[in-house]
N, C-alpha and C positions, 0 to 999 in steps of 0.2 A: 368753340366757346363763343357765345354771342356777346354783344356789347353790354347788355343789361347784367349778365353774369359777371363779366369783367369789372364793370363799375361797382357792382355789389361787393366783389372780393376786395377791390381797392379801398372802398369806403370802410369795409369791415376791418381790414388790416390797419387802416389809418386810425380807427377808433381804438383797436386793441393796442396799437403802438402808443397812442396818446395816453391810454390808461396805464400802461406799463411805465411810460416816461414819468407820469404824474406820481405813481407809486414810488419810483426810485427817487424823485425829487423830494418827496415828503419823508421817505424812509431814511435817507442819508443823514440828515441832521439828528434824527432820533437814534440812529445807530452810533453816531459819533458821541452823542450824549451818554448813551448806555455804556460805551467803552470807557469814557471819562469817569462815570460814576463807579464802574467796576474797579477801575484803577485806584480811585480815591478810597473806596471801601476797603480794598486789600491793604493799602498802605496804612490806613487808620487802624484796621484790625491788627496788623503787625505791631504797630506802636503800642496799642493797648495791651496786646498779649505780652509783649516784653515788659511793660510796666507791672502787669499783674504777676508775671513770673519772677520779677525782682522782689516783689512783696512776698511771694511764696518762699523764696530763698531766705529772706529776713525772718519769716515765721519759723522756718526750719532752724535757723541760727538761734532764735530766742528759745525754742524748746531744747535744742542741743545744749546750750549753756546751762539751762535749768537741770536737765537730765544729768549732765556731768557733775553739777553741784550736789544733786541728790545722791547719785551713786558713789561719789567720793566723800560724802559726809562733809562737804564744805571746803575740801582742799583743792578743788578744781572747779571751773565754771563759775557761774554767778546767778543770783536770783534776779529774775527780770522785774523791772519797775513799771513797765508799760508795754503795750502792744506795739509792734512795728508801725511806722507811719506809712500811709498810702499816699504816694505823690498825687498832686492834682492832675486830672486829665487835661491834656493840652487843649487850648481853646480852638484850635483849627481841626479838630477831629470831624470827619464827615459823617455825622450821626445819621442824617437822612439816607445817605448812601449805604450805611450799614443795615438799615432797616429796623423796624420796631422791635422784633424779637431779640436781636443781638444788643441793641441799645438798652433795652429793658434789663437784660441779664447783667450787663456791665455796670449800669447805673444802680441797680439793686444791690450789687456787691458793695458799692460805696456806702449805701445805707446800712447794710449788714455790718460793715467795719465800724461805722459810726455808732450803731447801737451797741456793739460789743465794747467799744471804748467807754460808752456811758455806763454800762454794767460794771466794768472794771473800776471806774471812778467811784461808783456808788459802793462797791464792795470794799474799797480801801478804808471806808469809815468804820467798818464793823469787824473785819477779819484780821487775824494776826498776820504777821509778815509771811510766814511759811505758807499758810493757806491762800493768801492773796497771790503770792508768786506762783503757786501751783495752778490757781485759776487762770492767771495770765498765760502760763505756758500751755495749758490745755486748750484755751481759747485760741491761741496762736496756731496750734496744730489744726483745729477745725477751720479757722479762717483761711489758713494756707491751702487746705484741700478745696475749699469753696472757690478761692481765687484761681486755683489751678484748673478747676472745672470750667470757669468762665474763659480762661485763656485757651484751653483746649477746644472749647466750642467755637471761639473766634477763629482759631487756626483751621479747624475742620470745615466750618461753613464757607470760609473764603479760600479753601484749598491751599493753605500755607503749610510749609513743612513743619513737622512736629519739633518741639524744642529739644527733645532727646531722641537720639537714634535708637537706643535700646532702653526699655523700661527698667531693666535691672540697675540697681544702684543709682536710681534717679531720685530727685527730691520727692516726687510722688510716692515712690516706694518707701522712702524714709518716713515721710509723714503718715502713710498708711500703717506701717509697722508700729510707729510711735502711738498712734491712736489705739491700736489693738493692745499694746502694752499698758496704756492708761486704763483701758477697760478691765484688763486682767488685774491690775493693782487695786482698782476700786472694788472689784468683786471679792478679792482676798480680804481687803479691809472691812467690807460689809460682812463677810462671813466671820471674821475674827470678832467684830463688835457684837454680832449676833451670838457667838459662842460665849462671850464674856457676860452676857445677860443671864 
């Protein structure tokens, strides 16, 4: 190997080494920031999922009390007077780390809950107590399933463990079956009112 070739190899390896060293120096802070963002997103997603799941449980309880009241003809359960409350989201949620799609889903649910509350308030002026309570109970079931969908999306996207190990006898199963029973009752009532005409 002659001197020119040796100098060329040394310069080439020095340049390559410099480039690699520069990439590592620039990439290390980016990698640390990414790890911190991923950790903040996962923690925020878990907190939000748990809050939404608590709301889901409250919705199931609202419908359960109404269904007990209905099926026992007033000797058990109670008529709901309002939708369950959704806690305020914590101020320190890392919304940017969660990303636009997840943030939109979670914040849109808060809007859906607010809109449903406004509808319930408006209905209170015109409906009788039974119809109003029935609307609250049915709306609670629908909102519960919507909140559960948002919580499940948070858990799935951030690779968090599901809330229930088995889907049988879960709140989701209860709300899904309740929504199906509501639809069946409404169909029977519609058929009866049509037959009465």
